[in-house]
Residue frames as qw, qx, qy, qz and C-alpha x, y, z in Angstrom:
[[0.680, 0.312, 0.604, -0.273, -59.44, 127.58, 1.23],
 [0.238, -0.106, 0.716, 0.648, -59.08, 126.31, -2.35],
 [0.446, 0.126, -0.295, -0.835, -61.53, 126.90, -5.19],
 [0.493, -0.105, -0.839, -0.203, -62.56, 123.24, -4.96],
 [0.190, -0.272, -0.747, 0.576, -63.32, 123.72, -1.28],
 [0.246, 0.225, 0.094, -0.938, -65.45, 126.75, -2.18],
 [0.511, 0.021, -0.606, -0.609, -67.42, 124.66, -4.70],
 [0.438, -0.194, -0.871, 0.109, -68.02, 121.86, -2.20],
 [0.056, -0.267, -0.554, 0.787, -69.03, 124.29, 0.55],
 [0.360, 0.157, -0.150, -0.907, -71.44, 126.10, -1.80],
 [0.537, -0.046, -0.720, -0.437, -73.04, 122.85, -3.00],
 [0.327, -0.237, -0.839, 0.366, -73.45, 121.56, 0.53],
 [0.031, 0.287, 0.401, -0.870, -74.98, 124.81, 1.75],
 [0.402, 0.304, -0.099, -0.858, -77.29, 125.49, -1.20],
 [0.634, 0.129, -0.604, -0.465, -78.17, 122.00, -2.49],
 [0.504, -0.017, -0.852, 0.141, -77.47, 119.14, -0.09],
 [0.051, -0.112, -0.668, 0.734, -78.45, 120.65, 3.26],
 [0.471, 0.123, 0.062, -0.871, -81.75, 122.15, 2.00],
 [0.656, 0.065, -0.626, -0.416, -82.67, 118.86, 0.26],
 [0.393, -0.058, -0.853, 0.337, -81.97, 116.89, 3.44],
 [0.120, 0.101, 0.477, -0.865, -83.95, 119.39, 5.53],
 [0.587, 0.152, -0.084, -0.791, -86.98, 119.07, 3.27],
 [0.748, -0.038, 0.612, -0.253, -86.90, 115.27, 3.38],
 [0.676, 0.584, -0.331, -0.305, -85.74, 114.69, -0.19],
 [0.918, -0.181, 0.334, 0.112, -84.06, 111.39, -1.03],
 [0.708, 0.234, 0.308, 0.591, -82.07, 112.63, -4.02],
 [0.018, 0.881, -0.010, -0.473, -80.48, 115.87, -5.17],
 [0.725, 0.423, 0.293, 0.458, -79.18, 116.82, -8.62],
 [0.232, -0.796, 0.103, 0.549, -76.51, 119.49, -9.06],
 [0.679, 0.667, 0.180, 0.247, -75.75, 121.01, -12.48],
 [0.659, -0.197, 0.027, 0.725, -72.15, 122.16, -12.82],
 [0.238, 0.459, 0.278, 0.810, -73.00, 125.20, -14.96],
 [0.376, -0.811, -0.314, -0.321, -75.40, 126.55, -12.35],
 [0.706, -0.596, -0.076, 0.374, -72.76, 126.30, -9.63],
 [0.581, 0.109, 0.200, 0.782, -70.14, 127.81, -11.97],
 [0.030, 0.656, 0.298, 0.693, -72.37, 130.80, -12.66],
 [0.538, -0.794, -0.264, -0.104, -73.35, 131.26, -9.00],
 [0.709, -0.510, 0.036, 0.487, -69.71, 131.40, -7.96],
 [0.227, 0.941, -0.106, -0.229, -68.85, 133.85, -10.76],
 [0.628, -0.326, 0.568, 0.420, -66.18, 131.59, -12.23],
 [0.521, 0.715, -0.254, -0.390, -64.81, 131.96, -15.75],
 [0.678, 0.457, -0.569, -0.088, -63.73, 128.85, -17.68],
 [0.164, -0.414, 0.804, -0.396, -63.64, 126.69, -14.55],
 [0.853, -0.036, -0.144, -0.499, -66.15, 123.97, -15.50],
 [0.742, 0.169, -0.633, 0.144, -63.57, 121.16, -15.10],
 [0.103, 0.254, -0.647, 0.712, -62.75, 122.39, -11.59],
 [0.591, -0.139, 0.213, -0.766, -66.44, 122.52, -10.63],
 [0.885, 0.069, -0.345, -0.305, -67.07, 119.03, -12.02],
 [0.565, 0.254, -0.692, 0.369, -64.00, 117.66, -10.28],
 [0.121, -0.244, 0.566, -0.778, -65.02, 119.15, -6.92],
 [0.728, -0.062, 0.112, -0.674, -68.62, 117.93, -7.12],
 [0.893, 0.174, -0.368, -0.191, -67.61, 114.51, -8.41],
 [0.261, 0.493, -0.737, 0.382, -64.96, 113.91, -5.76],
 [0.632, -0.307, -0.700, 0.132, -65.11, 111.38, -2.95],
 [0.218, -0.025, -0.423, 0.879, -64.26, 114.27, -0.63],
 [0.381, -0.163, -0.106, -0.904, -67.65, 115.85, -1.42],
 [0.708, -0.245, -0.587, -0.306, -69.50, 112.59, -0.81],
 [0.570, -0.191, -0.633, 0.487, -67.78, 112.08, 2.55],
 [0.061, 0.072, -0.233, 0.968, -68.19, 115.73, 3.56],
 [0.498, -0.108, -0.099, -0.855, -71.95, 115.61, 2.92],
 [0.386, -0.017, 0.881, -0.272, -72.56, 111.95, 3.83],
 [0.704, 0.478, 0.069, -0.521, -74.13, 111.28, 0.42],
 [0.616, -0.070, 0.722, 0.306, -73.66, 108.73, -2.38],
 [0.261, 0.451, -0.413, -0.747, -73.24, 109.63, -6.07],
 [0.722, 0.290, 0.588, -0.222, -75.83, 107.80, -8.17],
 [0.677, 0.503, 0.420, 0.335, -75.12, 109.17, -11.65],
 [0.152, -0.551, 0.216, 0.791, -73.28, 111.69, -13.77],
 [0.549, 0.616, 0.555, 0.105, -75.12, 112.84, -16.90],
 [0.259, 0.956, -0.013, -0.136, -74.03, 115.05, -19.76],
 [0.653, 0.625, -0.306, 0.297, -70.65, 115.89, -21.22],
 [0.759, -0.276, -0.278, 0.521, -67.48, 115.41, -19.23],
 [0.417, -0.350, -0.127, 0.830, -66.45, 118.57, -17.42],
 [0.068, 0.377, 0.417, 0.824, -69.03, 120.81, -19.05],
 [0.269, -0.141, 0.208, -0.930, -71.70, 123.27, -18.02],
 [0.753, -0.097, -0.211, -0.616, -74.44, 120.71, -18.61],
 [0.471, 0.089, -0.852, 0.211, -72.85, 117.98, -16.51],
 [0.616, -0.496, 0.035, -0.611, -75.34, 116.94, -13.82],
 [0.248, 0.192, -0.885, 0.344, -74.52, 114.95, -10.71],
 [0.701, -0.428, -0.230, -0.522, -77.26, 113.07, -8.88],
 [0.142, 0.297, -0.807, 0.490, -76.73, 111.99, -5.28],
 [0.621, -0.484, -0.596, -0.158, -78.69, 109.84, -2.85],
 [0.162, -0.676, 0.307, -0.650, -79.07, 111.63, 0.47]]
């Protein structure tokens, strides 16, 4: 499993699935929070790339609504419609 796969799996398990279970319509994922949770060092571009990929949207059956903040940074936030 690649690091990108790890990021997508983590985000699905800890953000998307719980939001869907609780009836939410949207979920926002901050790259820096995921980066820290996975104990990565200097991997913000990888985290942003994995969360922002079409693979993640297809895997979770979600649609990206917006990306806010700097490109490939800790404060980059991705909002998805569930």
